[in-house]
C-alpha positions in Angstrom: -6.8 -16.9 3.3 -7.2 -14.4 -0.3 -11.1 -15.8 -1.0 -11.9 -13.8 2.0 -12.9 -11.1 -1.3 -15.2 -13.3 -2.6 -17.6 -12.0 0.1 -17.4 -8.8 -1.5 -19.0 -10.7 -5.0 -16.0 -10.4 -6.3 -15.5 -13.5 -9.0 -12.7 -15.6 -8.3 -10.4 -14.7 -11.6 -11.4 -10.9 -11.0 -9.9 -11.2 -7.1 -6.2 -12.7 -8.7 -6.3 -9.1 -11.2 -7.2 -7.5 -7.6 -4.3 -8.9 -6.2 -1.5 -8.7 -8.9 -3.0 -4.7 -8.9 -2.3 -4.2 -5.1 1.7 -5.1 -5.2 2.3 -2.2 -7.2 1.1 2.0 -6.5 1.5 3.5 -10.2 0.4 6.5 -8.7 -1.2 9.0 -10.2 -2.2 6.3 -12.4 -4.8 4.0 -11.1 -3.8 0.5 -10.4 -4.9 -2.3 -12.6 -4.7 -5.9 -12.8 -5.1 -8.6 -15.7 -5.3 -12.0 -15.7 -5.8 -14.4 -18.9 -7.8 -17.8 -18.7 -8.0 -20.2 -20.8 -10.9 -22.5 -21.9 -10.3 -24.9 -19.1 -10.5 -22.0 -16.6 -6.9 -22.1 -16.1 -4.7 -18.9 -15.2 -2.4 -18.7 -18.1 -0.9 -15.3 -17.0 -1.0 -12.2 -14.4 0.0 -8.9 -15.4 -0.4 -5.3 -13.5 0.4 -1.9 -14.3 3.6 -1.7 -12.4 4.6 2.0 -12.2 3.9 5.3 -14.3 5.5 5.1 -17.4 5.5 1.3 -18.1 3.4 -1.0 -19.9 -0.7 -0.9 -19.2 -1.8 -4.5 -17.5 -3.5 -5.3 -21.0 -0.4 -4.6 -23.3 2.3 -6.3 -20.6 -0.1 -9.4 -20.0 -0.8 -9.7 -23.9 3.4 -9.1 -24.5 5.6 -12.5 -25.6 2.0 -14.6 -24.8 0.3 -17.3 -26.7 -3.3 -16.0 -27.2 -6.3 -18.1 -28.3 -9.5 -16.9 -28.8 -11.4 -19.4 -26.4 -9.6 -17.3 -23.8 -11.0 -15.0 -21.4 -9.4 -11.9 -20.2 -10.4 -10.3 -16.7 -8.9 -6.6 -15.8 -9.8 -4.6 -13.3 -9.9 -1.6 -15.4 -12.4 -0.8 -18.6 -9.4 -1.3 -21.1 -8.2 2.5 -22.5 -9.5 3.5 -25.3 -6.3 6.1 -26.1 -2.8 5.6 -26.9 -0.5 6.4 -23.6 2.6 4.7 -22.4 1.2 2.1 -24.0 -0.9 1.7 -27.4 -4.6 1.4 -26.9 -5.7 -1.4 -24.8 -8.8 -1.8 -26.3 -7.2 -2.2 -29.5 -4.5 -4.5 -28.4 -7.4 -7.2 -26.9 -8.8 -6.5 -30.4 -5.9 -7.5 -32.3 -5.1 -10.5 -30.0 -8.6 -12.2 -31.8 -9.8 -12.9 -28.2 -13.8 -13.3 -27.5 -14.7 -12.6 -24.1 -13.5 -9.8 -21.6 -14.5 -9.0 -18.0 -14.1 -5.4 -16.7 -14.1 -4.8 -13.0 -16.0 -0.7 -13.9 -15.7 1.6 -16.7 -12.6 4.5 -16.6 -13.7 7.5 -15.6 -10.9 9.3 -17.6 -12.3 11.5 -20.3 -10.5 9.9 -22.4 -11.6 6.6 -22.5 -15.2 6.5 -20.7 -17.1 3.5 -21.9 -15.8 4.0 -25.8 -13.4 1.3 -24.8 -15.8 -1.1 -24.2 -17.6 0.3 -26.9 -14.9 -0.3 -29.6 -14.7 -4.4 -28.3 -18.6 -5.2 -28.7 -18.2 -3.2 -32.0 -15.4 -5.7 -32.3 -17.9 -9.0 -31.8 -16.4 -9.4 -28.4 -18.6 -10.4 -25.3 -17.8 -7.4 -22.6 -19.0 -8.1 -18.8 -18.6 -5.1 -16.6 -18.4 -6.2 -13.2 -19.1 -3.3 -10.7 -17.5 -2.1 -7.9 -14.1 -3.5 -8.7 -11.8 -0.5 -9.5 -14.3 1.4 -6.8 -12.4 -1.1 -4.0 -9.0 -1.7 -5.9 -8.6 3.0 -6.2 -10.7 4.2 -3.9 -11.2 8.4 -4.6 -10.1 7.4 -8.6 -10.7 10.7 -10.4 -12.1 13.0 -7.5 -10.5 16.0 -6.6 -6.7 17.3 -6.1 -7.7 19.5 -3.1 -9.0 17.0 -0.6 -7.3 13.3 0.1 -10.3 10.6 -0.2 -11.1 9.5 3.4 -12.5 6.2 4.4 -13.7 5.8 7.7 -14.1 1.7 9.3 -15.2 0.4 13.2 -15.8 -2.9 13.5 -19.3 -3.5 16.3 -20.8 -6.2 18.4 -24.6 -6.8 17.7 -25.2 -4.3 20.4 -22.5 -1.7 19.1 -20.0 -2.1 21.0 -16.5 -1.3 19.7 -14.3 -2.3 22.4 -13.9 -4.4 25.1 -11.1 -5.0 27.4 -9.4 -8.6 27.4 -11.8 -9.2 23.7 -9.3 -8.8 20.8 -11.4 -8.8 18.2 -15.1 -8.3 17.3 -14.9 -9.2 13.8 -14.4 -12.7 12.6 -10.8 -13.4 10.3 -12.7 -13.1 7.0 -13.8 -9.4 8.1 -10.2 -8.6 9.5 -8.8 -10.1 5.9 -10.9 -7.7 4.5 -10.2 -4.7 6.5 -6.4 -5.7 5.1 -7.2 -5.5 1.8 -8.8 -2.4 2.0 -5.2 -0.9 3.9 -3.4 -1.9 1.0 -5.8 -0.2 -1.1 -5.1 3.4 0.6 -2.0 5.3 0.6 -2.0 6.4 4.5 -3.7 4.5 7.2 -5.0 7.6 9.9 -5.3 6.4 13.8 -5.4 9.0 16.9 -3.1 9.7 20.2 -4.7 7.7 21.8 -5.0 4.2 20.1 -1.4 4.8 19.2 0.0 5.0 23.3 -2.8 2.0 24.4 -2.6 -0.4 21.0 1.2 0.5 20.1 -0.7 -0.9 16.4 1.5 -2.1 13.5 -0.6 -0.2 11.0 0.3 -2.6 7.9 -0.7 -4.9 5.8 -0.6 -9.0 6.8 -1.6 -10.6 4.2 0.0 -13.7 2.5 1.0 -11.6 -0.8 3.2 -9.3 -1.2 0.6 -6.1 -1.0 2.2 -2.4 -0.3 1.5 -0.9 3.5 0.1 2.5 3.7 1.5 5.7 5.5 0.5 5.2 9.0 -0.5 9.2 10.3 -1.1 9.6 14.0 -3.5 12.9 15.0 -1.7 14.2 17.8 -3.3 17.4 18.8 -1.6 20.2 20.0 0.1 19.2 23.2 3.4 18.2 22.1 4.4 16.2 25.4 6.0 12.9 24.7 5.9 13.5 21.0 9.4 13.6 20.1 9.9 10.0 22.1 6.9 8.7 20.0 8.2 9.4 16.8 11.5 8.2 17.5 9.8 4.6 18.5 8.0 5.3 15.3 10.2 6.4 12.9 8.2 5.6 9.5 5.0 7.0 10.8 4.0 10.9 10.3 2.7 12.9 12.8 0.0 15.6 12.4 0.1 18.7 14.9 -2.7 20.9 13.9 -0.9 24.2 15.1 2.1 23.1 13.5 1.1 21.7 10.0 -1.9 23.8 8.9 -4.7 22.3 7.4 -5.0 18.3 7.7 -6.5 18.3 3.8 -2.9 20.0 3.4 -0.9 18.2 5.2 -1.4 14.9 3.7 -1.0 16.0 0.4 1.9 17.7 1.1 2.7 14.3 1.4 2.2 13.3 -1.8 -0.8 11.1 -0.3 -4.1 11.4 -2.0 -6.0 8.3 0.1 -6.6 7.6 3.5 -7.9 5.1 5.9 -9.5 6.1 9.7 -9.3 3.0 12.2 -9.1 5.2 14.8 -12.0 4.9 17.6 -15.0 7.1 18.6 -13.3 10.2 19.2 -10.9 10.5 15.9 -13.6 9.4 13.7 -16.7 11.9 14.8 -13.5 14.6 14.6 -13.4 13.6 10.6 -17.4 13.2 10.7 -18.1 16.5 12.0 -15.3 18.0 9.6 -17.6 16.1 6.5 -14.2 14.3 5.8 -15.0 11.0 5.2 -16.4 9.8 2.1 -17.1 6.6 2.4 -17.6 4.4 5.8 -17.4 0.6 6.4 -19.2 -0.7 8.8 -18.1 -4.0 10.1 -20.9 -5.9 12.6 -20.5 -9.4 14.6 -23.8 -11.0 15.0 -22.8 -11.6 18.7 -23.4 -9.3 22.1 -20.6 -8.7 24.1 -22.8 -6.9 26.9 -20.4 -4.9 28.8 -17.6 -2.1 26.9 -17.2 0.9 25.0 -20.2 1.8 22.7 -20.0 3.2 19.0 -21.1 6.8 19.5 -24.7 7.5 18.8 -23.5 11.0 16.8 -21.8 8.6 13.9 -24.9 6.4 14.1 -26.7 9.4 13.7 -24.0 11.0 10.7 -24.6 7.7 9.0 -28.3 8.2 8.8 -28.4 11.6 8.0 -25.6 12.3 5.8 -25.1 8.8 3.8 -26.4 6.8 1.5 -26.3 3.0 2.2 -24.7 1.5 -0.9 -24.4 -2.2 -0.1 -24.3 -4.5 2.0 -22.8 -8.2 2.4 -23.0 -11.4 4.3 -19.4 -12.3 5.6 -20.0 -15.8 7.9 -21.4 -14.5 11.2 -20.3 -10.8 10.2 -21.9 -8.0 8.1 -20.6 -5.7 6.3 -22.4 -2.3 5.3 -20.8 0.6 3.1 -21.9 4.1 2.8 -20.8 6.8 0.8 -21.5 10.8 1.4 -24.6 12.2 0.0 
């Protein structure tokens, strides 16, 4: 089941590093996972940065471990150049005598920012950068303290239908698994009032691993009729009522949530597009035609064409995935 991430072109052992990282949320620090692989391509050990103030992933990986120069380290973020709660991870890697390292993205922290990789290479360690790993694992890393980083997501048929009665799924199993991985990378998942009332969604992460689930937030609007009933029946949800809570950004940040995934339909997606709040967008598309049903609002397609950059496209069996970022 977990191999669905291979469709995002992540390597086998980097996927294992991503998976171990997703079991923890060490905010305000980034999630980081590390995997040690021997010369026979067998995993020797995995580790993660588990919480603020705890050992960094690389330091935890190497602690009390037998390391051979023939081993390869896979780590989701560039080893830090600076001393922190652990000694410099780049220096720790050098001390092990290891000669091969695969990292997922350069660390944007100004204290590192490429210097960790430079130090490794200066010590005759081969370093391969597998781009996009940290961007996926820690959306909005080093982004903003005044605005949450928001991701929009939609699944559509080949003829642009997003909902059809009695048609449970539009995307295939692998796309749905990737969607659950995306859920596990954010602090909150955002839906509209109508989605809650019609679908009673679980809004959790349903993968065969101990991944953390985001906090559900319902955009309720200003009509508070029936609000208390739904609050009672969904005690783990947050409910945003605009005229009571002020701006959505402030509301989210007050609840210590820095990243969010918007999973509603046309109305809620259009609302956030109009507010220029969506920073990244995932569009899963099936190659099947549904003929009849609710179509994706043309305004959303226009926003993507006008205000966003198409970053990448992936083939997921009979589905495709397009990713966009705001200009």
